[in-house]
N, CA, C and O atoms as a printed pandas DataFrame, in Angstrom:
     atom_number atom_name residue_name chain_id  residue_number  x_coord  y_coord  z_coord
0              1         N          UNK        A               1  -49.068  -17.657   24.640
1              2        CA          UNK        A               1  -48.050  -16.663   24.367
2              3         C          UNK        A               1  -46.718  -17.387   24.206
3              4         O          UNK        A               1  -46.370  -18.267   24.994
4              5         N          UNK        A               2  -45.998  -17.004   23.190
5              6        CA          UNK        A               2  -44.684  -17.592   22.931
6              7         C          UNK        A               2  -43.743  -17.273   24.092
7              8         O          UNK        A               2  -43.864  -16.227   24.729
8              9         N          UNK        A               3  -42.814  -18.174   24.358
9             10        CA          UNK        A               3  -41.903  -18.036   25.489
10            11         C          UNK        A               3  -41.067  -16.758   25.401
11            12         O          UNK        A               3  -40.881  -16.074   26.407
12            13         N          UNK        A               4  -40.559  -16.429   24.205
13            14        CA          UNK        A               4  -39.745  -15.223   24.062
14            15         C          UNK        A               4  -40.567  -13.958   24.339
15            16         O          UNK        A               4  -40.058  -13.000   24.921
16            17         N          UNK        A               5  -41.817  -13.957   23.928
17            18        CA          UNK        A               5  -42.687  -12.799   24.168
18            19         C          UNK        A               5  -42.995  -12.682   25.653
19            20         O          UNK        A               5  -43.030  -11.577   26.193
20            21         N          UNK        A               6  -43.216  -13.806   26.315
21            22        CA          UNK        A               6  -43.469  -13.813   27.758
22            23         C          UNK        A               6  -42.262  -13.264   28.511
23            24         O          UNK        A               6  -42.404  -12.502   29.468
24            25         N          UNK        A               7  -41.079  -13.663   28.066
25            26        CA          UNK        A               7  -39.850  -13.185   28.691
26            27         C          UNK        A               7  -39.706  -11.672   28.511
27            28         O          UNK        A               7  -39.322  -10.972   29.448
28            29         N          UNK        A               8  -40.003  -11.173   27.338
29            30        CA          UNK        A               8  -39.935   -9.730   27.080
30            31         C          UNK        A               8  -40.923   -8.971   27.963
31            32         O          UNK        A               8  -40.587   -7.931   28.530
32            33         N          UNK        A               9  -42.143   -9.497   28.075
33            34        CA          UNK        A               9  -43.142   -8.841   28.894
34            35         C          UNK        A               9  -42.718   -8.834   30.361
35            36         O          UNK        A               9  -42.832   -7.811   31.037
36            37         N          UNK        A              10  -42.231   -9.970   30.853
37            38        CA          UNK        A              10  -41.810  -10.056   32.252
38            39         C          UNK        A              10  -40.670   -9.097   32.557
39            40         O          UNK        A              10  -40.646   -8.479   33.621
40            41         N          UNK        A              11  -39.738   -8.970   31.644
41            42        CA          UNK        A              11  -38.627   -8.041   31.810
42            43         C          UNK        A              11  -39.135   -6.601   31.870
43            44         O          UNK        A              11  -38.724   -5.823   32.732
44            45         N          UNK        A              12  -40.025   -6.260   30.954
45            46        CA          UNK        A              12  -40.593   -4.912   30.952
46            47         C          UNK        A              12  -41.358   -4.637   32.240
47            48         O          UNK        A              12  -41.264   -3.547   32.804
48            49         N          UNK        A              13  -42.117   -5.632   32.703
49            50        CA          UNK        A              13  -42.919   -5.467   33.903
50            51         C          UNK        A              13  -42.044   -5.295   35.145
51            52         O          UNK        A              13  -42.339   -4.452   35.993
52            53         N          UNK        A              14  -40.967   -6.084   35.262
53            54        CA          UNK        A              14  -40.063   -5.942   36.413
54            55         C          UNK        A              14  -39.445   -4.552   36.461
55            56         O          UNK        A              14  -39.372   -3.934   37.523
56            57         N          UNK        A              15  -39.004   -4.065   35.315
57            58        CA          UNK        A              15  -38.403   -2.736   35.254
58            59         C          UNK        A              15  -39.436   -1.658   35.597
59            60         O          UNK        A              15  -39.150   -0.728   36.351
60            61         N          UNK        A              16  -40.619   -1.794   35.041
61            62        CA          UNK        A              16  -41.678   -0.817   35.310
62            63         C          UNK        A              16  -42.068   -0.836   36.784
63            64         O          UNK        A              16  -42.279    0.222   37.378
64            65         N          UNK        A              17  -42.165   -2.013   37.377
65            66        CA          UNK        A              17  -42.537   -2.113   38.790
66            67         C          UNK        A              17  -41.486   -1.472   39.678
67            68         O          UNK        A              17  -41.825   -0.769   40.630
68            69         N          UNK        A              18  -40.216   -1.704   39.381
69            70        CA          UNK        A              18  -39.141   -1.094   40.173
70            71         C          UNK        A              18  -39.178    0.426   40.048
71            72         O          UNK        A              18  -39.036    1.138   41.042
72            73         N          UNK        A              19  -39.369    0.916   38.838
73            74        CA          UNK        A              19  -39.449    2.369   38.635
74            75         C          UNK        A              19  -40.679    2.963   39.306
75            76         O          UNK        A              19  -40.612    4.044   39.891
76            77         N          UNK        A              20  -41.795    2.258   39.220
77            78        CA          UNK        A              20  -43.022    2.758   39.843
78            79         C          UNK        A              20  -42.896    2.749   41.363
79            80         O          UNK        A              20  -43.367    3.672   42.028
80            81         N          UNK        A              21  -42.269    1.722   41.915
81            82        CA          UNK        A              21  -42.064    1.670   43.366
82            83         C          UNK        A              21  -41.224    2.851   43.819
83            84         O          UNK        A              21  -41.537    3.491   44.823
84            85         N          UNK        A              22  -40.168    3.141   43.089
85            86        CA          UNK        A              22  -39.313    4.283   43.434
86            87         C          UNK        A              22  -40.102    5.592   43.355
87            88         O          UNK        A              22  -39.979    6.458   44.220
88            89         N          UNK        A              23  -40.896    5.715   42.325
89            90        CA          UNK        A              23  -41.726    6.915   42.156
90            91         C          UNK        A              23  -42.715    7.060   43.308
91            92         O          UNK        A              23  -42.901    8.156   43.836
92            93         N          UNK        A              24  -43.348    5.954   43.697
93            94        CA          UNK        A              24  -44.327    5.985   44.786
94            95         C          UNK        A              24  -43.679    6.395   46.097
95            96         O          UNK        A              24  -44.224    7.220   46.830
96            97         N          UNK        A              25  -42.528    5.827   46.395
97            98        CA          UNK        A              25  -41.815    6.161   47.631
98            99         C          UNK        A              25  -41.458    7.642   47.641
99           100         O          UNK        A              25  -41.622    8.319   48.656
100          101         N          UNK        A              26  -40.975    8.136   46.523
101          102        CA          UNK        A              26  -40.594    9.552   46.429
102          103         C          UNK        A              26  -41.813   10.467   46.579
103          104         O          UNK        A              26  -41.786   11.422   47.355
104          105         N          UNK        A              27  -42.862   10.176   45.845
105          106        CA          UNK        A              27  -44.046   11.041   45.864
106          107         C          UNK        A              27  -44.822   10.986   47.175
107          108         O          UNK        A              27  -45.426   11.975   47.591
108          109         N          UNK        A              28  -44.801    9.823   47.823
109          110        CA          UNK        A              28  -45.565    9.674   49.067
110          111         C          UNK        A              28  -44.763   10.129   50.286
111          112         O          UNK        A              28  -45.331   10.319   51.361
112          113         N          UNK        A              29  -43.464   10.303   50.131
113          114        CA          UNK        A              29  -42.649   10.759   51.240
114          115         C          UNK        A              29  -42.107    9.637   52.109
115          116         O          UNK        A              29  -41.855    9.840   53.296
116          117         N          UNK        A              30  -41.927    8.470   51.539
117          118        CA          UNK        A              30  -41.348    7.354   52.274
118          119         C          UNK        A              30  -42.051    6.054   51.966
119          120         O          UNK        A              30  -43.166    6.047   51.443
120          121         N          UNK        A              31  -41.388    4.935   52.297
121          122        CA          UNK        A              31  -41.950    3.630   51.954
122          123         C          UNK        A              31  -43.242    3.298   52.698
123          124         O          UNK        A              31  -44.138    2.691   52.112
124          125         N          UNK        A              32  -43.363    3.675   53.959
125          126        CA          UNK        A              32  -44.582    3.365   54.712
126          127         C          UNK        A              32  -45.787    4.092   54.126
127          128         O          UNK        A              32  -46.856    3.507   53.953
128          129         N          UNK        A              33  -45.601    5.361   53.826
129          130        CA          UNK        A              33  -46.692    6.144   53.235
130          131         C          UNK        A              33  -47.034    5.620   51.842
131          132         O          UNK        A              33  -48.203    5.593   51.458
132          133         N          UNK        A              34  -46.009    5.200   51.079
133          134        CA          UNK        A              34  -46.248    4.671   49.733
134          135         C          UNK        A              34  -47.045    3.375   49.808
135          136         O          UNK        A              34  -47.993    3.185   49.045
136          137         N          UNK        A              35  -46.671    2.485   50.716
137          138        CA          UNK        A              35  -47.417    1.232   50.867
138          139         C          UNK        A              35  -48.856    1.495   51.278
139          140         O          UNK        A              35  -49.779    0.857   50.771
140          141         N          UNK        A              36  -49.047    2.432   52.194
141          142        CA          UNK        A              36  -50.404    2.761   52.632
142          143         C          UNK        A              36  -51.240    3.275   51.459
143          144         O          UNK        A              36  -52.387    2.862   51.285
144          145         N          UNK        A              37  -50.671    4.166   50.661
145          146        CA          UNK        A              37  -51.400    4.701   49.499
146          147         C          UNK        A              37  -51.676    3.617   48.467
147          148         O          UNK        A              37  -52.774    3.556   47.913
148          149         N          UNK        A              38  -50.696    2.762   48.204
149          150        CA          UNK        A              38  -50.887    1.698   47.226
150          151         C          UNK        A              38  -51.991    0.743   47.650
151          152         O          UNK        A              38  -52.723    0.222   46.809
152          153         N          UNK        A              39  -52.114    0.513   48.947
153          154        CA          UNK        A              39  -53.132   -0.410   49.437
154          155         C          UNK        A              39  -54.510    0.239   49.544
155          156         O          UNK        A              39  -55.525   -0.393   49.250
156          157         N          UNK        A              40  -54.541    1.496   49.963
157          158        CA          UNK        A              40  -55.815    2.172   50.204
158          159         C          UNK        A              40  -56.385    2.845   48.964
159          160         O          UNK        A              40  -57.587    2.767   48.707
160          161         N          UNK        A              41  -55.528    3.504   48.197
161          162        CA          UNK        A              41  -55.988    4.257   47.036
162          163         C          UNK        A              41  -54.953    4.182   45.916
163          164         O          UNK        A              41  -54.250    5.160   45.661
164          165         N          UNK        A              42  -54.851    3.029   45.243
165          166        CA          UNK        A              42  -53.815    2.876   44.216
166          167         C          UNK        A              42  -53.957    3.847   43.036
167          168         O          UNK        A              42  -52.978    4.121   42.341
168          169         N          UNK        A              43  -55.146    4.358   42.812
169          170        CA          UNK        A              43  -55.355    5.305   41.731
170          171         C          UNK        A              43  -55.160    6.751   42.149
171          172         O          UNK        A              43  -55.527    7.669   41.416
172          173         N          UNK        A              44  -54.587    6.956   43.320
173          174        CA          UNK        A              44  -54.384    8.298   43.873
174          175         C          UNK        A              44  -53.625    9.203   42.903
175          176         O          UNK        A              44  -52.706    8.769   42.209
176          177         N          UNK        A              45  -54.032   10.455   42.875
177          178        CA          UNK        A              45  -53.350   11.438   42.029
178          179         C          UNK        A              45  -51.916   11.644   42.500
179          180         O          UNK        A              45  -51.046   11.991   41.701
180          181         N          UNK        A              46  -51.664   11.435   43.781
181          182        CA          UNK        A              46  -50.310   11.581   44.318
182          183         C          UNK        A              46  -49.367   10.596   43.627
183          184         O          UNK        A              46  -48.243   10.953   43.275
184          185         N          UNK        A              47  -49.822    9.365   43.434
185          186        CA          UNK        A              47  -48.974    8.334   42.831
186          187         C          UNK        A              47  -48.925    8.446   41.309
187          188         O          UNK        A              47  -47.927    8.062   40.698
188          189         N          UNK        A              48  -49.966    8.956   40.699
189          190        CA          UNK        A              48  -49.991    9.149   39.250
190          191         C          UNK        A              48  -49.894    7.852   38.461
191          192         O          UNK        A              48  -49.173    7.777   37.466
192          193         N          UNK        A              49  -50.620    6.831   38.903
193          194        CA          UNK        A              49  -50.533    5.521   38.263
194          195         C          UNK        A              49  -50.994    5.553   36.809
195          196         O          UNK        A              49  -50.353    4.949   35.949
196          197         N          UNK        A              50  -52.089    6.242   36.521
197          198        CA          UNK        A              50  -52.618    6.275   35.149
198          199         C          UNK        A              50  -51.591    6.874   34.182
199          200         O          UNK        A              50  -51.391    6.351   33.085
200          201         N          UNK        A              51  -50.950    7.957   34.585
201          202        CA          UNK        A              51  -49.939    8.587   33.736
202          203         C          UNK        A              51  -48.731    7.676   33.569
203          204         O          UNK        A              51  -48.152    7.594   32.485
204          205         N          UNK        A              52  -48.351    6.988   34.650
205          206        CA          UNK        A              52  -47.210    6.089   34.590
206          207         C          UNK        A              52  -47.493    4.927   33.647
207          208         O          UNK        A              52  -46.639    4.566   32.838
208          209         N          UNK        A              53  -48.680    4.340   33.742
209          210        CA          UNK        A              53  -49.049    3.225   32.860
210          211         C          UNK        A              53  -49.045    3.691   31.407
211          212         O          UNK        A              53  -48.547    2.982   30.533
212          213         N          UNK        A              54  -49.588    4.860   31.144
213          214        CA          UNK        A              54  -49.590    5.388   29.773
214          215         C          UNK        A              54  -48.162    5.577   29.267
215          216         O          UNK        A              54  -47.871    5.288   28.107
216          217         N          UNK        A              55  -47.275    6.060   30.130
217          218        CA          UNK        A              55  -45.877    6.249   29.732
218          219         C          UNK        A              55  -45.187    4.917   29.476
219          220         O          UNK        A              55  -44.414    4.798   28.525
220          221         N          UNK        A              56  -45.453    3.913   30.306
221          222        CA          UNK        A              56  -44.858    2.587   30.105
222          223         C          UNK        A              56  -45.317    2.004   28.778
223          224         O          UNK        A              56  -44.505    1.473   28.021
224          225         N          UNK        A              57  -46.596    2.096   28.493
225          226        CA          UNK        A              57  -47.115    1.586   27.225
226          227         C          UNK        A              57  -46.480    2.310   26.048
227          228         O          UNK        A              57  -46.100    1.687   25.057
228          229         N          UNK        A              58  -46.368    3.615   26.160
229          230        CA          UNK        A              58  -45.792    4.407   25.077
230          231         C          UNK        A              58  -44.304    4.114   24.886
231          232         O          UNK        A              58  -43.852    3.894   23.763
232          233         N          UNK        A              59  -43.544    4.111   25.981
233          234        CA          UNK        A              59  -42.103    3.893   25.895
234          235         C          UNK        A              59  -41.753    2.504   25.365
235          236         O          UNK        A              59  -40.702    2.321   24.750
236          237         N          UNK        A              60  -42.616    1.540   25.596
237          238        CA          UNK        A              60  -42.375    0.178   25.141
238          239         C          UNK        A              60  -43.102   -0.135   23.836
239          240         O          UNK        A              60  -43.229   -1.295   23.443
240          241         N          UNK        A              61  -43.577    0.919   23.172
241          242        CA          UNK        A              61  -44.268    0.815   21.882
242          243         C          UNK        A              61  -45.471   -0.114   21.950
243          244         O          UNK        A              61  -45.745   -0.861   21.011
244          245         N          UNK        A              62  -46.185   -0.060   23.068
245          246        CA          UNK        A              62  -47.370   -0.889   23.274
246          247         C          UNK        A              62  -48.652   -0.065   23.273
247          248         O          UNK        A              62  -49.703   -0.558   23.685
248          249         N          UNK        A              63  -48.580    1.168   22.821
249          250        CA          UNK        A              63  -49.753    2.034   22.806
250          251         C          UNK        A              63  -50.472    1.974   21.460
251          252         O          UNK        A              63  -50.850    2.996   20.888
252          253         N          UNK        A              64  -50.646    0.755   20.975
253          254        CA          UNK        A              64  -51.372    0.503   19.728
254          255         C          UNK        A              64  -52.300   -0.676   19.978
255          256         O          UNK        A              64  -52.221   -1.323   21.022
256          257         N          UNK        A              65  -53.164   -0.953   19.041
257          258        CA          UNK        A              65  -54.077   -2.087   19.201
258          259         C          UNK        A              65  -53.302   -3.388   19.378
259          260         O          UNK        A              65  -53.647   -4.198   20.239
260          261         N          UNK        A              66  -52.268   -3.599   18.582
261          262        CA          UNK        A              66  -51.457   -4.811   18.708
262          263         C          UNK        A              66  -50.745   -4.853   20.059
263          264         O          UNK        A              66  -50.649   -5.910   20.683
264          265         N          UNK        A              67  -50.249   -3.704   20.506
265          266        CA          UNK        A              67  -49.586   -3.634   21.806
266          267         C          UNK        A              67  -50.536   -3.919   22.942
267          268         O          UNK        A              67  -50.183   -4.610   23.898
268          269         N          UNK        A              68  -51.750   -3.386   22.843
269          270        CA          UNK        A              68  -52.758   -3.644   23.875
270          271         C          UNK        A              68  -53.103   -5.133   23.915
271          272         O          UNK        A              68  -53.273   -5.707   24.991
272          273         N          UNK        A              69  -53.203   -5.750   22.751
273          274        CA          UNK        A              69  -53.478   -7.194   22.696
274          275         C          UNK        A              69  -52.326   -7.988   23.309
275          276         O          UNK        A              69  -52.556   -8.997   23.975
276          277         N          UNK        A              70  -51.093   -7.541   23.091
277          278        CA          UNK        A              70  -49.919   -8.189   23.678
278          279         C          UNK        A              70  -50.002   -8.155   25.209
279          280         O          UNK        A              70  -49.756   -9.166   25.867
280          281         N          UNK        A              71  -50.348   -6.997   25.772
281          282        CA          UNK        A              71  -50.473   -6.859   27.223
282          283         C          UNK        A              71  -51.600   -7.747   27.742
283          284         O          UNK        A              71  -51.434   -8.439   28.747
284          285         N          UNK        A              72  -52.734   -7.730   27.066
285          286        CA          UNK        A              72  -53.867   -8.550   27.509
286          287         C          UNK        A              72  -53.558  -10.039   27.398
287          288         O          UNK        A              72  -54.001  -10.825   28.235
288          289         N          UNK        A              73  -52.814  -10.430   26.388
289          290        CA          UNK        A              73  -52.435  -11.836   26.260
290          291         C          UNK        A              73  -51.505  -12.236   27.404
291          292         O          UNK        A              73  -51.623  -13.334   27.948
292          293         N          UNK        A              74  -50.588  -11.353   27.765
293          294        CA          UNK        A              74  -49.660  -11.644   28.858
294          295         C          UNK        A              74  -50.380  -11.709   30.201
295          296         O          UNK        A              74  -49.964  -12.445   31.096
296          297         N          UNK        A              75  -51.442  -10.954   30.338
297          298        CA          UNK        A              75  -52.189  -10.887   31.599
298          299         C          UNK        A              75  -53.555  -11.556   31.450
299          300         O          UNK        A              75  -54.545  -11.087   32.010
300          301         N          UNK        A              76  -53.601  -12.634   30.705
301          302        CA          UNK        A              76  -54.877  -13.264   30.345
302          303         C          UNK        A              76  -55.645  -13.854   31.522
303          304         O          UNK        A              76  -56.836  -14.132   31.386
304          305         N          UNK        A              77  -55.020  -14.049   32.645
305          306        CA          UNK        A              77  -55.724  -14.630   33.796
306          307         C          UNK        A              77  -56.294  -13.569   34.733
307          308         O          UNK        A              77  -56.981  -13.903   35.698
308          309         N          UNK        A              78  -56.024  -12.328   34.468
309          310        CA          UNK        A              78  -56.519  -11.231   35.316
310          311         C          UNK        A              78  -57.986  -10.965   35.042
311          312         O          UNK        A              78  -58.452  -11.079   33.908
312          313         N          UNK        A              79  -58.703  -10.610   36.090
313          314        CA          UNK        A              79  -60.087  -10.175   35.941
314          315         C          UNK        A              79  -60.056   -8.679   35.683
315          316         O          UNK        A              79  -59.393   -7.930   36.401
316          317         N          UNK        A              80  -60.768   -8.253   34.668
317          318        CA          UNK        A              80  -60.757   -6.854   34.274
318          319         C          UNK        A              80  -62.033   -6.159   34.732
319          320         O          UNK        A              80  -63.069   -6.800   34.909
320          321         N          UNK        A              81  -61.951   -4.846   34.922
321          322        CA          UNK        A              81  -63.156   -4.113   35.313
322          323         C          UNK        A              81  -64.137   -4.033   34.150
323          324         O          UNK        A              81  -63.764   -4.206   32.990
324          325         N          UNK        A              82  -65.383   -3.769   34.477
325          326        CA          UNK        A              82  -66.393   -3.576   33.438
326          327         C          UNK        A              82  -65.994   -2.371   32.596
327          328         O          UNK        A              82  -65.396   -1.420   33.098
328          329         N          UNK        A              83  -66.326   -2.421   31.333
329          330        CA          UNK        A              83  -65.965   -1.334   30.430
330          331         C          UNK        A              83  -67.226   -0.807   29.759
331          332         O          UNK        A              83  -68.106   -1.589   29.398
332          333         N          UNK        A              84  -67.327    0.522   29.586
333          334        CA          UNK        A              84  -68.532    1.093   28.987
334          335         C          UNK        A              84  -68.691    0.811   27.498
335          336         O          UNK        A              84  -69.740    1.102   26.924
336          337         N          UNK        A              85  -67.670    0.252   26.873
337          338        CA          UNK        A              85  -67.772   -0.066   25.452
338          339         C          UNK        A              85  -67.283    1.067   24.578
339          340         O          UNK        A              85  -66.739    2.056   25.070
340          341         N          UNK        A              86  -67.476    0.920   23.301
341          342        CA          UNK        A              86  -67.018    1.903   22.330
342          343         C          UNK        A              86  -66.220    1.207   21.250
343          344         O          UNK        A              86  -66.289   -0.014   21.112
344          345         N          UNK        A              87  -65.456    1.980   20.477
345          346        CA          UNK        A              87  -64.635    1.378   19.430
346          347         C          UNK        A              87  -63.665    0.345   20.023
347          348         O          UNK        A              87  -63.128    0.538   21.114
348          349         N          UNK        A              88  -63.454   -0.739   19.294
349          350        CA          UNK        A              88  -62.628   -1.847   19.791
350          351         C          UNK        A              88  -61.243   -1.386   20.226
351          352         O          UNK        A              88  -60.747   -1.824   21.264
352          353         N          UNK        A              89  -60.620   -0.520   19.460
353          354        CA          UNK        A              89  -59.268   -0.057   19.804
354          355         C          UNK        A              89  -59.260    0.673   21.146
355          356         O          UNK        A              89  -58.342    0.496   21.946
356          357         N          UNK        A              90  -60.279    1.488   21.391
357          358        CA          UNK        A              90  -60.347    2.214   22.661
358          359         C          UNK        A              90  -60.628    1.273   23.819
359          360         O          UNK        A              90  -60.049    1.425   24.895
360          361         N          UNK        A              91  -61.503    0.313   23.617
361          362        CA          UNK        A              91  -61.815   -0.663   24.664
362          363         C          UNK        A              91  -60.566   -1.468   25.002
363          364         O          UNK        A              91  -60.244   -1.657   26.175
364          365         N          UNK        A              92  -59.864   -1.942   23.980
365          366        CA          UNK        A              92  -58.631   -2.695   24.217
366          367         C          UNK        A              92  -57.606   -1.850   24.970
367          368         O          UNK        A              92  -56.916   -2.352   25.857
368          369         N          UNK        A              93  -57.508   -0.585   24.623
369          370        CA          UNK        A              93  -56.574    0.311   25.308
370          371         C          UNK        A              93  -56.910    0.473   26.773
371          372         O          UNK        A              93  -56.029    0.411   27.631
372          373         N          UNK        A              94  -58.184    0.682   27.061
373          374        CA          UNK        A              94  -58.599    0.840   28.467
374          375         C          UNK        A              94  -58.384   -0.447   29.256
375          376         O          UNK        A              94  -57.914   -0.417   30.393
376          377         N          UNK        A              95  -58.731   -1.576   28.643
377          378        CA          UNK        A              95  -58.571   -2.852   29.333
378          379         C          UNK        A              95  -57.108   -3.191   29.573
379          380         O          UNK        A              95  -56.749   -3.663   30.652
380          381         N          UNK        A              96  -56.261   -2.956   28.577
381          382        CA          UNK        A              96  -54.830   -3.217   28.750
382          383         C          UNK        A              96  -54.251   -2.315   29.830
383          384         O          UNK        A              96  -53.451   -2.760   30.653
384          385         N          UNK        A              97  -54.650   -1.063   29.828
385          386        CA          UNK        A              97  -54.180   -0.134   30.858
386          387         C          UNK        A              97  -54.626   -0.545   32.244
387          388         O          UNK        A              97  -53.850   -0.472   33.197
388          389         N          UNK        A              98  -55.874   -0.978   32.365
389          390        CA          UNK        A              98  -56.398   -1.401   33.669
390          391         C          UNK        A              98  -55.688   -2.649   34.168
391          392         O          UNK        A              98  -55.348   -2.742   35.347
392          393         N          UNK        A              99  -55.464   -3.603   33.286
393          394        CA          UNK        A              99  -54.776   -4.837   33.679
394          395         C          UNK        A              99  -53.339   -4.550   34.082
395          396         O          UNK        A              99  -52.859   -5.068   35.090
396          397         N          UNK        A             100  -52.648   -3.724   33.299
397          398        CA          UNK        A             100  -51.264   -3.380   33.615
398          399         C          UNK        A             100  -51.188   -2.582   34.904
399          400         O          UNK        A             100  -50.278   -2.793   35.706
400          401         N          UNK        A             101  -52.124   -1.673   35.115
401          402        CA          UNK        A             101  -52.125   -0.873   36.341
402          403         C          UNK        A             101  -52.284   -1.752   37.570
403          404         O          UNK        A             101  -51.614   -1.537   38.580
404          405         N          UNK        A             102  -53.163   -2.736   37.492
405          406        CA          UNK        A             102  -53.392   -3.616   38.637
406          407         C          UNK        A             102  -52.150   -4.427   38.966
407          408         O          UNK        A             102  -51.737   -4.485   40.124
408          409         N          UNK        A             103  -51.556   -5.048   37.970
409          410        CA          UNK        A             103  -50.381   -5.878   38.228
410          411         C          UNK        A             103  -49.182   -5.020   38.627
411          412         O          UNK        A             103  -48.348   -5.457   39.420
412          413         N          UNK        A             104  -49.087   -3.820   38.092
413          414        CA          UNK        A             104  -48.019   -2.895   38.459
414          415         C          UNK        A             104  -48.138   -2.479   39.921
415          416         O          UNK        A             104  -47.132   -2.386   40.624
416          417         N          UNK        A             105  -49.348   -2.231   40.375
417          418        CA          UNK        A             105  -49.571   -1.880   41.774
418          419         C          UNK        A             105  -49.154   -3.022   42.696
419          420         O          UNK        A             105  -48.495   -2.800   43.712
420          421         N          UNK        A             106  -49.537   -4.223   42.343
421          422        CA          UNK        A             106  -49.186   -5.393   43.160
422          423         C          UNK        A             106  -47.674   -5.576   43.213
423          424         O          UNK        A             106  -47.111   -5.799   44.285
424          425         N          UNK        A             107  -47.023   -5.484   42.074
425          426        CA          UNK        A             107  -45.579   -5.701   42.054
426          427         C          UNK        A             107  -44.821   -4.562   42.722
427          428         O          UNK        A             107  -43.810   -4.805   43.380
428          429         N          UNK        A             108  -45.282   -3.335   42.570
429          430        CA          UNK        A             108  -44.621   -2.212   43.233
430          431         C          UNK        A             108  -44.737   -2.352   44.747
431          432         O          UNK        A             108  -43.793   -2.039   45.472
432          433         N          UNK        A             109  -45.881   -2.816   45.227
433          434        CA          UNK        A             109  -46.072   -3.056   46.654
434          435         C          UNK        A             109  -45.077   -4.108   47.134
435          436         O          UNK        A             109  -44.494   -3.969   48.210
436          437         N          UNK        A             110  -44.884   -5.146   46.351
437          438        CA          UNK        A             110  -43.926   -6.190   46.711
438          439         C          UNK        A             110  -42.497   -5.662   46.714
439          440         O          UNK        A             110  -41.720   -5.997   47.608
440          441         N          UNK        A             111  -42.141   -4.848   45.736
441          442        CA          UNK        A             111  -40.794   -4.279   45.663
442          443         C          UNK        A             111  -40.523   -3.410   46.884
443          444         O          UNK        A             111  -39.465   -3.524   47.504
444          445         N          UNK        A             112  -41.459   -2.550   47.231
445          446        CA          UNK        A             112  -41.271   -1.671   48.390
446          447         C          UNK        A             112  -41.165   -2.507   49.662
447          448         O          UNK        A             112  -40.325   -2.230   50.518
448          449         N          UNK        A             113  -42.000   -3.513   49.790
449          450        CA          UNK        A             113  -41.941   -4.392   50.955
450          451         C          UNK        A             113  -40.599   -5.087   51.072
451          452         O          UNK        A             113  -40.046   -5.186   52.168
452          453         N          UNK        A             114  -40.066   -5.571   49.957
453          454        CA          UNK        A             114  -38.755   -6.225   49.962
454          455         C          UNK        A             114  -37.661   -5.243   50.325
455          456         O          UNK        A             114  -36.736   -5.595   51.057
456          457         N          UNK        A             115  -37.747   -4.023   49.829
457          458        CA          UNK        A             115  -36.747   -3.012   50.146
458          459         C          UNK        A             115  -36.746   -2.705   51.645
459          460         O          UNK        A             115  -35.691   -2.484   52.239
460          461         N          UNK        A             116  -37.933   -2.693   52.246
461          462        CA          UNK        A             116  -38.024   -2.430   53.680
462          463         C          UNK        A             116  -37.395   -3.572   54.478
463          464         O          UNK        A             116  -36.743   -3.329   55.493
464          465         N          UNK        A             117  -37.581   -4.791   54.035
465          466        CA          UNK        A             117  -37.036   -5.944   54.748
466          467         C          UNK        A             117  -35.502   -5.919   54.710
467          468         O          UNK        A             117  -34.846   -6.205   55.711
468          469         N          UNK        A             118  -34.941   -5.574   53.547
469          470        CA          UNK        A             118  -33.499   -5.617   53.374
470          471         C          UNK        A             118  -32.789   -4.334   53.776
471          472         O          UNK        A             118  -31.559   -4.282   53.769
472          473         N          UNK        A             119  -33.542   -3.301   54.125
473          474        CA          UNK        A             119  -32.928   -2.016   54.490
474          475         C          UNK        A             119  -32.414   -2.019   55.905
475          476         O          UNK        A             119  -31.871   -1.016   56.367
């Protein structure tokens, strides 16, 4: 991945993680509850991770085959879940969403943890 593209992805990811952390804290009713949910059930309907990931992809114009490939290239070292298959565009979309969701959960957990330390 080109350095400028990596920088763009990292910037988008930091912003998304900060926004997702804030959303988790608000929806869970506090940082302790948010951390517990992120660790125990990151796909919880309370946190709405799937909807958030879809919105991040859409807002950053990454909800296309090329955008999904961009996300997968940026997260090329991540292990992805098994996929049932289907049209390539749909598979790429699911895989990019899964990879982004995983890294977003990890970074949001770190953001909330840092906020607790400095609060």
